[in-house]
N, CA, C, O and the ligand as a Tripos MOL2 file, in Angstrom:
@<TRIPOS>MOLECULE
protein
  281   279    71     0     0
PROTEIN
NO_CHARGES

@<TRIPOS>ATOM
      1 N          -2.7310  -26.5060   24.1790 N.3       1 MET1
      2 CA         -1.3980  -26.8900   24.6570 C.3       1 MET1
      3 C          -1.2300  -26.4520   26.1120 C.2       1 MET1
      4 O          -1.5420  -25.3150   26.4640 O.2       1 MET1
      5 N          -0.7480  -27.3360   26.9280 N.am      2 LYS2
      6 CA         -0.6040  -27.0300   28.3540 C.3       2 LYS2
      7 C           0.6580  -26.2090   28.6190 C.2       2 LYS2
      8 O           1.7110  -26.4250   28.0190 O.2       2 LYS2
      9 N           0.5100  -25.2830   29.5230 N.am      3 ASN3
     10 CA          1.6510  -24.4940   29.9510 C.3       3 ASN3
     11 C           2.3680  -25.2290   31.0970 C.2       3 ASN3
     12 O           1.7760  -25.4490   32.1540 O.2       3 ASN3
     13 N           3.6160  -25.6020   30.8950 N.am      4 PRO4
     14 CA          4.3240  -26.3510   31.9530 C.3       4 PRO4
     15 C           4.5720  -25.5120   33.1960 C.2       4 PRO4
     16 O           4.8880  -26.0500   34.2580 O.2       4 PRO4
     17 N           4.4310  -24.1890   33.0700 N.am      5 GLN5
     18 CA          4.6300  -23.3190   34.2350 C.3       5 GLN5
     19 C           3.3480  -23.1240   35.0260 C.2       5 GLN5
     20 O           3.3490  -22.4670   36.0670 O.2       5 GLN5
     21 N           2.2720  -23.6850   34.5420 N.am      6 ASP6
     22 CA          1.0070  -23.5190   35.2430 C.3       6 ASP6
     23 C           1.0710  -24.2000   36.6170 C.2       6 ASP6
     24 O           1.2650  -25.4120   36.7060 O.2       6 ASP6
     25 N           0.9090  -23.4240   37.6690 N.am      7 PRO7
     26 CA          1.0390  -24.0220   39.0080 C.3       7 PRO7
     27 C          -0.0020  -25.0920   39.2750 C.2       7 PRO7
     28 O           0.2390  -26.0120   40.0570 O.2       7 PRO7
     29 N          -1.1450  -24.9820   38.6400 N.am      8 ALA8
     30 CA         -2.1860  -25.9770   38.8520 C.3       8 ALA8
     31 C          -1.8080  -27.3230   38.2370 C.2       8 ALA8
     32 O          -2.3070  -28.3710   38.6470 O.2       8 ALA8
     33 N          -0.9220  -27.2740   37.2530 N.am      9 ALA9
     34 CA         -0.5120  -28.5030   36.6040 C.3       9 ALA9
     35 C           0.6830  -29.1450   37.3050 C.2       9 ALA9
     36 O           1.0540  -30.2880   37.0350 O.2       9 ALA9
     37 N           1.2560  -28.3870   38.1920 N.am     10 ARG10
     38 CA          2.4380  -28.9040   38.8830 C.3      10 ARG10
     39 C           2.0020  -29.9070   39.9530 C.2      10 ARG10
     40 O           1.0190  -29.6630   40.6520 O.2      10 ARG10
     41 N           2.6890  -30.9890   40.0890 N.am     11 PRO11
     42 CA          2.3600  -31.9120   41.1660 C.3      11 PRO11
     43 C           2.7280  -31.2920   42.5100 C.2      11 PRO11
     44 O           3.6790  -30.5170   42.6080 O.2      11 PRO11
     45 N           1.9750  -31.6360   43.5270 N.am     12 TYR12
     46 CA          2.3010  -31.1250   44.8600 C.3      12 TYR12
     47 C           3.6310  -31.6890   45.3300 C.2      12 TYR12
     48 O           4.0710  -32.7550   44.8990 O.2      12 TYR12
     49 N           4.2390  -30.9570   46.2050 N.am     13 ARG13
     50 CA          5.5370  -31.3980   46.7170 C.3      13 ARG13
     51 C           5.3520  -32.5760   47.6630 C.2      13 ARG13
     52 O           4.4550  -32.6010   48.5060 O.2      13 ARG13
     53 N           6.2250  -33.5310   47.4890 N.am     14 ILE14
     54 CA          6.1990  -34.6950   48.3520 C.3      14 ILE14
     55 C           7.5410  -34.7960   49.0760 C.2      14 ILE14
     56 O           8.6060  -34.6690   48.4720 O.2      14 ILE14
     57 N           7.4600  -35.0240   50.3640 N.am     15 GLY15
     58 CA          8.6710  -35.2610   51.1350 C.3      15 GLY15
     59 C           8.4760  -36.5220   51.9420 C.2      15 GLY15
     60 O           7.4810  -37.2290   51.7860 O.2      15 GLY15
     61 N           9.4290  -36.7960   52.8020 N.am     16 SER16
     62 CA          9.2550  -37.9490   53.6690 C.3      16 SER16
     63 C           9.2050  -37.4730   55.1100 C.2      16 SER16
     64 O           9.9590  -36.5910   55.5240 O.2      16 SER16
     65 N           8.3150  -38.0680   55.8460 N.am     17 CYS17
     66 CA          8.1300  -37.7150   57.2440 C.3      17 CYS17
     67 C           9.4320  -37.9520   58.0060 C.2      17 CYS17
     68 O           9.9810  -39.0530   57.9530 O.2      17 CYS17
     69 N           9.9350  -36.9340   58.7190 N.am     18 PRO18
     70 CA         11.1940  -37.1100   59.4450 C.3      18 PRO18
     71 C          11.0930  -38.1550   60.5460 C.2      18 PRO18
     72 O          12.1030  -38.6860   61.0100 O.2      18 PRO18
     73 N           9.8790  -38.4400   60.9530 N.am     19 GLN19
     74 CA          9.7000  -39.3780   62.0600 C.3      19 GLN19
     75 C           9.5830  -40.8160   61.5730 C.2      19 GLN19
     76 O          10.2610  -41.7030   62.0910 O.2      19 GLN19
     77 N           8.7370  -41.0520   60.5930 N.am     20 CYS20
     78 CA          8.4730  -42.4260   60.1800 C.3      20 CYS20
     79 C           8.9060  -42.7080   58.7440 C.2      20 CYS20
     80 O           8.9120  -43.8620   58.3150 O.2      20 CYS20
     81 N           9.2690  -41.6620   57.9970 N.am     21 GLY21
     82 CA          9.7710  -41.8630   56.6480 C.3      21 GLY21
     83 C           8.6950  -42.0390   55.6010 C.2      21 GLY21
     84 O           8.9970  -42.2470   54.4270 O.2      21 GLY21
     85 N           7.4580  -41.9600   56.0070 N.am     22 GLN22
     86 CA          6.3490  -42.1130   55.0700 C.3      22 GLN22
     87 C           6.2680  -40.9160   54.1420 C.2      22 GLN22
     88 O           6.5890  -39.7980   54.5460 O.2      22 GLN22
     89 N           5.8470  -41.1280   52.9140 N.am     23 SER23
     90 CA          5.6600  -40.0220   51.9820 C.3      23 SER23
     91 C           4.5840  -39.0800   52.5090 C.2      23 SER23
     92 O           3.5370  -39.5090   52.9930 O.2      23 SER23
     93 N           4.8690  -37.8030   52.4020 N.am     24 VAL24
     94 CA          3.9530  -36.8360   52.9800 C.3      24 VAL24
     95 C           3.8840  -35.6080   52.0890 C.2      24 VAL24
     96 O           4.8900  -35.1890   51.5150 O.2      24 VAL24
     97 N           2.6950  -35.0340   51.9760 N.am     25 ARG25
     98 CA          2.5360  -33.8090   51.1990 C.3      25 ARG25
     99 C           3.0920  -32.6280   51.9800 C.2      25 ARG25
    100 O           2.8930  -32.5120   53.1890 O.2      25 ARG25
    101 N           3.7940  -31.7540   51.2630 N.am     26 LEU26
    102 CA          4.4090  -30.6050   51.9140 C.3      26 LEU26
    103 C           3.7010  -29.3180   51.5390 C.2      26 LEU26
    104 O           4.3490  -28.3010   51.2940 O.2      26 LEU26
    105 N           2.3940  -29.3530   51.4940 N.am     27 ASP27
    106 CA          1.6740  -28.1160   51.2170 C.3      27 ASP27
    107 C           0.6610  -27.8590   52.3260 C.2      27 ASP27
    108 O           0.5770  -28.6110   53.2980 O.2      27 ASP27
    109 N          -0.1000  -26.7910   52.1630 N.am     28 GLU28
    110 CA         -0.9610  -26.3510   53.2510 C.3      28 GLU28
    111 C          -2.1050  -27.3230   53.5320 C.2      28 GLU28
    112 O          -2.8290  -27.1680   54.5160 O.2      28 GLU28
    113 N          -2.2650  -28.3200   52.6690 N.am     29 SER29
    114 CA         -3.2950  -29.3140   52.9470 C.3      29 SER29
    115 C          -2.8690  -30.2460   54.0800 C.2      29 SER29
    116 O          -3.6800  -30.9820   54.6420 O.2      29 SER29
    117 N          -1.5880  -30.1950   54.3960 N.am     30 ASN30
    118 CA         -1.0920  -31.0350   55.4820 C.3      30 ASN30
    119 C          -0.6670  -30.1530   56.6450 C.2      30 ASN30
    120 O           0.4170  -29.5710   56.6030 O.2      30 ASN30
    121 N          -1.4870  -30.0390   57.6770 N.am     31 PRO31
    122 CA         -1.1650  -29.1450   58.7940 C.3      31 PRO31
    123 C           0.0160  -29.6340   59.6110 C.2      31 PRO31
    124 O           0.5660  -28.8770   60.4120 O.2      31 PRO31
    125 N           0.4150  -30.8810   59.4250 N.am     32 TRP32
    126 CA          1.5010  -31.4410   60.2420 C.3      32 TRP32
    127 C           2.8200  -31.4690   59.4900 C.2      32 TRP32
    128 O           3.8180  -31.9900   59.9900 O.2      32 TRP32
    129 N           2.8240  -30.8940   58.2620 N.am     33 ARG33
    130 CA          4.0560  -30.9300   57.4850 C.3      33 ARG33
    131 C           5.2120  -30.3530   58.2950 C.2      33 ARG33
    132 O           4.9700  -29.4090   59.0480 O.2      33 ARG33
    133 N           6.4160  -30.8280   58.2060 N.am     34 PRO34
    134 CA          6.8090  -31.8790   57.2630 C.3      34 PRO34
    135 C           6.5250  -33.2830   57.7630 C.2      34 PRO34
    136 O           7.0010  -34.2560   57.1780 O.2      34 PRO34
    137 N           5.7560  -33.4020   58.8360 N.am     35 PHE35
    138 CA          5.4160  -34.7300   59.3260 C.3      35 PHE35
    139 C           4.1600  -35.2220   58.6330 C.2      35 PHE35
    140 O           3.4600  -34.4470   57.9810 O.2      35 PHE35
    141 N           3.8700  -36.5170   58.7740 N.am     36 CYS36
    142 CA          2.7180  -37.0780   58.0940 C.3      36 CYS36
    143 C           1.4700  -36.9440   58.9490 C.2      36 CYS36
    144 O           0.3530  -37.0500   58.4430 O.2      36 CYS36
    145 N           1.6530  -36.7120   60.2320 N.am     37 SER37
    146 CA          0.5100  -36.7130   61.1300 C.3      37 SER37
    147 C           0.8710  -36.0090   62.4350 C.2      37 SER37
    148 O           2.0410  -35.7620   62.7280 O.2      37 SER37
    149 N          -0.1590  -35.6960   63.2010 N.am     38 GLU38
    150 CA          0.0830  -35.0800   64.5060 C.3      38 GLU38
    151 C           0.9180  -36.0020   65.3830 C.2      38 GLU38
    152 O           1.7820  -35.5600   66.1400 O.2      38 GLU38
    153 N           0.6380  -37.2900   65.2610 N.am     39 ARG39
    154 CA          1.3370  -38.2560   66.0830 C.3      39 ARG39
    155 C           2.8430  -38.1890   65.8530 C.2      39 ARG39
    156 O           3.6340  -38.1500   66.7940 O.2      39 ARG39
    157 N           3.2200  -38.1760   64.5570 N.am     40 CYS40
    158 CA          4.6450  -38.1320   64.2450 C.3      40 CYS40
    159 C           5.2570  -36.8110   64.6980 C.2      40 CYS40
    160 O           6.3990  -36.7710   65.1570 O.2      40 CYS40
    161 N           4.5040  -35.7500   64.5680 N.am     41 LYS41
    162 CA          5.0270  -34.4570   64.9950 C.3      41 LYS41
    163 C           5.2940  -34.4690   66.4950 C.2      41 LYS41
    164 O           6.3380  -34.0080   66.9560 O.2      41 LYS41
    165 N           4.3400  -35.0010   67.2460 N.am     42 LEU42
    166 CA          4.5080  -35.0480   68.6960 C.3      42 LEU42
    167 C           5.6350  -36.0050   69.0840 C.2      42 LEU42
    168 O           6.4070  -35.7380   70.0060 O.2      42 LEU42
    169 N           5.7100  -37.1090   68.3720 N.am     43 LEU43
    170 CA          6.7870  -38.0590   68.6600 C.3      43 LEU43
    171 C           8.1440  -37.4170   68.4230 C.2      43 LEU43
    172 O           9.0780  -37.5890   69.2060 O.2      43 LEU43
    173 N           8.2350  -36.6700   67.3230 N.am     44 ASP44
    174 CA          9.5100  -36.0420   67.0110 C.3      44 ASP44
    175 C           9.8600  -35.0010   68.0610 C.2      44 ASP44
    176 O          11.0100  -34.9110   68.4910 O.2      44 ASP44
    177 N           8.8740  -34.2160   68.4740 N.am     45 LEU45
    178 CA          9.1280  -33.2330   69.5190 C.3      45 LEU45
    179 C           9.5380  -33.9310   70.8090 C.2      45 LEU45
    180 O          10.4130  -33.4600   71.5360 O.2      45 LEU45
    181 N           8.8990  -35.0510   71.0770 N.am     46 GLY46
    182 CA          9.2530  -35.8100   72.2710 C.3      46 GLY46
    183 C          10.6950  -36.2730   72.2230 C.2      46 GLY46
    184 O          11.4170  -36.2090   73.2180 O.2      46 GLY46
    185 N          11.1040  -36.7390   71.0560 N.am     47 ASP47
    186 CA         12.4940  -37.1580   70.8980 C.3      47 ASP47
    187 C          13.4360  -35.9910   71.1170 C.2      47 ASP47
    188 O          14.4970  -36.1200   71.7280 O.2      47 ASP47
    189 N          13.0150  -34.8510   70.5990 N.am     48 TRP48
    190 CA         13.8700  -33.6690   70.7090 C.3      48 TRP48
    191 C          14.0260  -33.2730   72.1640 C.2      48 TRP48
    192 O          15.1270  -32.9860   72.6330 O.2      48 TRP48
    193 N          12.9150  -33.2610   72.8630 N.am     49 PHE49
    194 CA         12.9830  -32.8920   74.2730 C.3      49 PHE49
    195 C          13.7850  -33.9240   75.0490 C.2      49 PHE49
    196 O          14.5820  -33.5770   75.9200 O.2      49 PHE49
    197 N          13.5700  -35.1780   74.7310 N.am     50 ALA50
    198 CA         14.2900  -36.2270   75.4380 C.3      50 ALA50
    199 C          15.7800  -36.0970   75.1930 C.2      50 ALA50
    200 O          16.5940  -36.2890   76.0960 O.2      50 ALA50
    201 N          16.1240  -35.7680   73.9530 N.am     51 GLY51
    202 CA         17.5290  -35.6380   73.6280 C.3      51 GLY51
    203 C          18.1610  -34.4260   74.2730 C.2      51 GLY51
    204 O          19.3390  -34.4440   74.6310 O.2      51 GLY51
    205 N          17.3770  -33.3700   74.4220 N.am     52 ARG52
    206 CA         17.9480  -32.1340   74.9450 C.3      52 ARG52
    207 C          17.9350  -32.0940   76.4650 C.2      52 ARG52
    208 O          18.8780  -31.6240   77.1010 O.2      52 ARG52
    209 N          16.8490  -32.5970   77.0300 N.am     53 TYR53
    210 CA         16.7000  -32.4440   78.4700 C.3      53 TYR53
    211 C          16.6920  -33.7720   79.2270 C.2      53 TYR53
    212 O          16.8300  -33.8060   80.4500 O.2      53 TYR53
    213 N          16.5300  -34.8620   78.4760 N.am     54 GLY54
    214 CA         16.3080  -36.1360   79.1440 C.3      54 GLY54
    215 C          17.5830  -36.9290   79.4080 C.2      54 GLY54
    216 O          17.5390  -38.0140   79.9880 O.2      54 GLY54
    217 N          18.7140  -36.3860   78.9800 N.am     55 ILE55
    218 CA         19.9580  -37.1110   79.2100 C.3      55 ILE55
    219 C          20.3140  -37.0380   80.6940 C.2      55 ILE55
    220 O          20.3930  -35.9430   81.2510 O.2      55 ILE55
    221 N          20.5280  -38.1790   81.3400 N.am     56 PRO56
    222 CA         20.9040  -38.1570   82.7560 C.3      56 PRO56
    223 C          22.2380  -37.4460   82.9310 C.2      56 PRO56
    224 O          23.1960  -37.7200   82.2080 O.2      56 PRO56
    225 N          22.2940  -36.5560   83.8690 N.am     57 SER57
    226 CA         23.5310  -35.8090   84.0560 C.3      57 SER57
    227 C          24.6130  -36.7280   84.5910 C.2      57 SER57
    228 O          24.3760  -37.5670   85.4610 O.2      57 SER57
    229 N          25.7850  -36.5480   84.0550 N.am     58 ASP58
    230 CA         26.9070  -37.3890   84.4460 C.3      58 ASP58
    231 C          27.7340  -36.6090   85.4680 C.2      58 ASP58
    232 O          28.8640  -36.1920   85.2140 O.2      58 ASP58
    233 N          27.1240  -36.4380   86.6170 N.am     59 ASP59
    234 CA         27.7590  -35.6220   87.6400 C.3      59 ASP59
    235 C          28.9520  -36.3680   88.2410 C.2      59 ASP59
    236 O          28.7750  -37.4450   88.8080 O.2      59 ASP59
    237 N          30.1460  -35.8240   88.1280 N.am     60 PRO60
    238 CA         31.3310  -36.5410   88.5990 C.3      60 PRO60
    239 C          31.4630  -36.5060   90.1140 C.2      60 PRO60
    240 O          32.2160  -37.3030   90.6740 O.2      60 PRO60
    241 N          30.7600  -35.6120   90.7940 N.am     61 THR61
    242 CA         30.9010  -35.5430   92.2460 C.3      61 THR61
    243 C          29.8710  -36.4330   92.9110 C.2      61 THR61
    244 O          28.6720  -36.2360   92.7100 O.2      61 THR61
    245 N          30.2980  -37.3900   93.6850 N.am     62 PRO62
    246 CA         29.3440  -38.2840   94.3600 C.3      62 PRO62
    247 C          28.5740  -37.5590   95.4470 C.2      62 PRO62
    248 O          29.0950  -36.6730   96.1250 O.2      62 PRO62
    249 N          27.3170  -37.9610   95.5960 N.am     63 HIS63
    250 CA         26.4740  -37.2670   96.5730 C.3      63 HIS63
    251 C          26.4240  -38.0250   97.8890 C.2      63 HIS63
    252 O          25.8470  -37.5420   98.8640 O.2      63 HIS63
    253 N          27.0290  -39.2180   97.9250 N.am     64 HIS64
    254 CA         27.0040  -39.9730   99.1790 C.3      64 HIS64
    255 C          28.2390  -39.6350   99.9980 C.2      64 HIS64
    256 O          29.2900  -39.3290   99.4360 O.2      64 HIS64
    257 N          28.1260  -39.6850  101.2970 N.am     65 ARG65
    258 CA         29.2850  -39.4150  102.1600 C.3      65 ARG65
    259 C          30.1360  -40.6510  102.2920 C.2      65 ARG65
    260 O          29.6450  -41.7790  102.2820 O.2      65 ARG65
    261 N          31.4200  -40.4100  102.4160 N.am     66 ASP66
    262 CA         32.3330  -41.5060  102.6790 C.3      66 ASP66
    263 C          32.2090  -41.8540  104.1640 C.2      66 ASP66
    264 O          32.4470  -41.0000  105.0180 O.2      66 ASP66
    265 N          31.8410  -43.0930  104.4780 N.am     67 PRO67
    266 CA         31.6130  -43.4310  105.8930 C.3      67 PRO67
    267 C          32.8690  -43.2890  106.7480 C.2      67 PRO67
    268 O          32.7750  -43.1270  107.9650 O.2      67 PRO67
    269 N          34.0390  -43.3500  106.1220 N.am     68 ASP68
    270 CA         35.2750  -43.2220  106.8830 C.3      68 ASP68
    271 C          35.8220  -41.8070  106.8670 C.2      68 ASP68
    272 O          36.8950  -41.5480  107.4120 O.2      68 ASP68
    273 N          35.0940  -40.8920  106.2470 N.am     69 GLY69
    274 CA         35.6260  -39.5590  106.0400 C.3      69 GLY69
    275 C          35.3650  -38.6290  107.2160 C.2      69 GLY69
    276 O          35.8230  -37.4870  107.2050 O.2      69 GLY69
    277 N          34.6630  -39.0760  108.1990 N.am     70 ASP70
    278 CA         34.3090  -38.1890  109.2980 C.3      70 ASP70
    279 C          35.2940  -38.2670  110.4470 C.2      70 ASP70
    280 O          35.1280  -37.5730  111.4510 O.2      70 ASP70
    281 ZN          5.1520  -39.9530   60.0470 Zn       71 ZN71
@<TRIPOS>BOND
     1     1     2 1
     2     2     3 1
     3     3     4 2
     4     3     5 am
     5     5     6 1
     6     6     7 1
     7     7     8 2
     8     7     9 am
     9     9    10 1
    10    10    11 1
    11    11    12 2
    12    11    13 am
    13    13    14 1
    14    14    15 1
    15    15    16 2
    16    15    17 am
    17    17    18 1
    18    18    19 1
    19    19    20 2
    20    19    21 am
    21    21    22 1
    22    22    23 1
    23    23    24 2
    24    23    25 am
    25    25    26 1
    26    26    27 1
    27    27    28 2
    28    27    29 am
    29    29    30 1
    30    30    31 1
    31    31    32 2
    32    31    33 am
    33    33    34 1
    34    34    35 1
    35    35    36 2
    36    35    37 am
    37    37    38 1
    38    38    39 1
    39    39    40 2
    40    39    41 am
    41    41    42 1
    42    42    43 1
    43    43    44 2
    44    43    45 am
    45    45    46 1
    46    46    47 1
    47    47    48 2
    48    47    49 am
    49    49    50 1
    50    50    51 1
    51    51    52 2
    52    51    53 am
    53    53    54 1
    54    54    55 1
    55    55    56 2
    56    55    57 am
    57    57    58 1
    58    58    59 1
    59    59    60 2
    60    59    61 am
    61    61    62 1
    62    62    63 1
    63    63    64 2
    64    63    65 am
    65    65    66 1
    66    66    67 1
    67    67    68 2
    68    67    69 am
    69    69    70 1
    70    70    71 1
    71    71    72 2
    72    71    73 am
    73    73    74 1
    74    74    75 1
    75    75    76 2
    76    75    77 am
    77    77    78 1
    78    78    79 1
    79    79    80 2
    80    79    81 am
    81    81    82 1
    82    82    83 1
    83    83    84 2
    84    83    85 am
    85    85    86 1
    86    86    87 1
    87    87    88 2
    88    87    89 am
    89    89    90 1
    90    90    91 1
    91    91    92 2
    92    91    93 am
    93    93    94 1
    94    94    95 1
    95    95    96 2
    96    95    97 am
    97    97    98 1
    98    98    99 1
    99    99   100 2
   100    99   101 am
   101   101   102 1
   102   102   103 1
   103   103   104 2
   104   103   105 am
   105   105   106 1
   106   106   107 1
   107   107   108 2
   108   107   109 am
   109   109   110 1
   110   110   111 1
   111   111   112 2
   112   111   113 am
   113   113   114 1
   114   114   115 1
   115   115   116 2
   116   115   117 am
   117   117   118 1
   118   118   119 1
   119   119   120 2
   120   119   121 am
   121   121   122 1
   122   122   123 1
   123   123   124 2
   124   123   125 am
   125   125   126 1
   126   126   127 1
   127   127   128 2
   128   127   129 am
   129   129   130 1
   130   130   131 1
   131   131   132 2
   132   131   133 am
   133   133   134 1
   134   134   135 1
   135   135   136 2
   136   135   137 am
   137   137   138 1
   138   138   139 1
   139   139   140 2
   140   139   141 am
   141   141   142 1
   142   142   143 1
   143   143   144 2
   144   143   145 am
   145   145   146 1
   146   146   147 1
   147   147   148 2
   148   147   149 am
   149   149   150 1
   150   150   151 1
   151   151   152 2
   152   151   153 am
   153   153   154 1
   154   154   155 1
   155   155   156 2
   156   155   157 am
   157   157   158 1
   158   158   159 1
   159   159   160 2
   160   159   161 am
   161   161   162 1
   162   162   163 1
   163   163   164 2
   164   163   165 am
   165   165   166 1
   166   166   167 1
   167   167   168 2
   168   167   169 am
   169   169   170 1
   170   170   171 1
   171   171   172 2
   172   171   173 am
   173   173   174 1
   174   174   175 1
   175   175   176 2
   176   175   177 am
   177   177   178 1
   178   178   179 1
   179   179   180 2
   180   179   181 am
   181   181   182 1
   182   182   183 1
   183   183   184 2
   184   183   185 am
   185   185   186 1
   186   186   187 1
   187   187   188 2
   188   187   189 am
   189   189   190 1
   190   190   191 1
   191   191   192 2
   192   191   193 am
   193   193   194 1
   194   194   195 1
   195   195   196 2
   196   195   197 am
   197   197   198 1
   198   198   199 1
   199   199   200 2
   200   199   201 am
   201   201   202 1
   202   202   203 1
   203   203   204 2
   204   203   205 am
   205   205   206 1
   206   206   207 1
   207   207   208 2
   208   207   209 am
   209   209   210 1
   210   210   211 1
   211   211   212 2
   212   211   213 am
   213   213   214 1
   214   214   215 1
   215   215   216 2
   216   215   217 am
   217   217   218 1
   218   218   219 1
   219   219   220 2
   220   219   221 am
   221   221   222 1
   222   222   223 1
   223   223   224 2
   224   223   225 am
   225   225   226 1
   226   226   227 1
   227   227   228 2
   228   227   229 am
   229   229   230 1
   230   230   231 1
   231   231   232 2
   232   231   233 am
   233   233   234 1
   234   234   235 1
   235   235   236 2
   236   235   237 am
   237   237   238 1
   238   238   239 1
   239   239   240 2
   240   239   241 am
   241   241   242 1
   242   242   243 1
   243   243   244 2
   244   243   245 am
   245   245   246 1
   246   246   247 1
   247   247   248 2
   248   247   249 am
   249   249   250 1
   250   250   251 1
   251   251   252 2
   252   251   253 am
   253   253   254 1
   254   254   255 1
   255   255   256 2
   256   255   257 am
   257   257   258 1
   258   258   259 1
   259   259   260 2
   260   259   261 am
   261   261   262 1
   262   262   263 1
   263   263   264 2
   264   263   265 am
   265   265   266 1
   266   266   267 1
   267   267   268 2
   268   267   269 am
   269   269   270 1
   270   270   271 1
   271   271   272 2
   272   271   273 am
   273   273   274 1
   274   274   275 1
   275   275   276 2
   276   275   277 am
   277   277   278 1
   278   278   279 1
   279   279   280 2
@<TRIPOS>SUBSTRUCTURE
     1 MET1         2 RESIDUE 1 A MET
     2 LYS2         6 RESIDUE 1 A LYS
     3 ASN3        10 RESIDUE 1 A ASN
     4 PRO4        14 RESIDUE 1 A PRO
     5 GLN5        18 RESIDUE 1 A GLN
     6 ASP6        22 RESIDUE 1 A ASP
     7 PRO7        26 RESIDUE 1 A PRO
     8 ALA8        30 RESIDUE 1 A ALA
     9 ALA9        34 RESIDUE 1 A ALA
    10 ARG10       38 RESIDUE 1 A ARG
    11 PRO11       42 RESIDUE 1 A PRO
    12 TYR12       46 RESIDUE 1 A TYR
    13 ARG13       50 RESIDUE 1 A ARG
    14 ILE14       54 RESIDUE 1 A ILE
    15 GLY15       58 RESIDUE 1 A GLY
    16 SER16       62 RESIDUE 1 A SER
    17 CYS17       66 RESIDUE 1 A CYS
    18 PRO18       70 RESIDUE 1 A PRO
    19 GLN19       74 RESIDUE 1 A GLN
    20 CYS20       78 RESIDUE 1 A CYS
    21 GLY21       82 RESIDUE 1 A GLY
    22 GLN22       86 RESIDUE 1 A GLN
    23 SER23       90 RESIDUE 1 A SER
    24 VAL24       94 RESIDUE 1 A VAL
    25 ARG25       98 RESIDUE 1 A ARG
    26 LEU26      102 RESIDUE 1 A LEU
    27 ASP27      106 RESIDUE 1 A ASP
    28 GLU28      110 RESIDUE 1 A GLU
    29 SER29      114 RESIDUE 1 A SER
    30 ASN30      118 RESIDUE 1 A ASN
    31 PRO31      122 RESIDUE 1 A PRO
    32 TRP32      126 RESIDUE 1 A TRP
    33 ARG33      130 RESIDUE 1 A ARG
    34 PRO34      134 RESIDUE 1 A PRO
    35 PHE35      138 RESIDUE 1 A PHE
    36 CYS36      142 RESIDUE 1 A CYS
    37 SER37      146 RESIDUE 1 A SER
    38 GLU38      150 RESIDUE 1 A GLU
    39 ARG39      154 RESIDUE 1 A ARG
    40 CYS40      158 RESIDUE 1 A CYS
    41 LYS41      162 RESIDUE 1 A LYS
    42 LEU42      166 RESIDUE 1 A LEU
    43 LEU43      170 RESIDUE 1 A LEU
    44 ASP44      174 RESIDUE 1 A ASP
    45 LEU45      178 RESIDUE 1 A LEU
    46 GLY46      182 RESIDUE 1 A GLY
    47 ASP47      186 RESIDUE 1 A ASP
    48 TRP48      190 RESIDUE 1 A TRP
    49 PHE49      194 RESIDUE 1 A PHE
    50 ALA50      198 RESIDUE 1 A ALA
    51 GLY51      202 RESIDUE 1 A GLY
    52 ARG52      206 RESIDUE 1 A ARG
    53 TYR53      210 RESIDUE 1 A TYR
    54 GLY54      214 RESIDUE 1 A GLY
    55 ILE55      218 RESIDUE 1 A ILE
    56 PRO56      222 RESIDUE 1 A PRO
    57 SER57      226 RESIDUE 1 A SER
    58 ASP58      230 RESIDUE 1 A ASP
    59 ASP59      234 RESIDUE 1 A ASP
    60 PRO60      238 RESIDUE 1 A PRO
    61 THR61      242 RESIDUE 1 A THR
    62 PRO62      246 RESIDUE 1 A PRO
    63 HIS63      250 RESIDUE 1 A HIS
    64 HIS64      254 RESIDUE 1 A HIS
    65 ARG65      258 RESIDUE 1 A ARG
    66 ASP66      262 RESIDUE 1 A ASP
    67 PRO67      266 RESIDUE 1 A PRO
    68 ASP68      270 RESIDUE 1 A ASP
    69 GLY69      274 RESIDUE 1 A GLY
    70 ASP70      278 RESIDUE 1 A ASP
    71 ZN71       281 GROUP 0 **** ****
């Protein structure tokens, strides 16, 4: 009779890649977890950096001189 608590009998954890949504193993056999691949991991980091640092600043002060202001 099988023991249902036996870890070897337990199925590995499956999640979905945050980048592409593909099913991905969430154990040590997947070095890119929770992503499915290095590519998705890098893409996600790229998105993160772009979102944090890549937003063009909305500077309200104009940098050009008013030609009539002198
Ligand atoms: Zn992916």
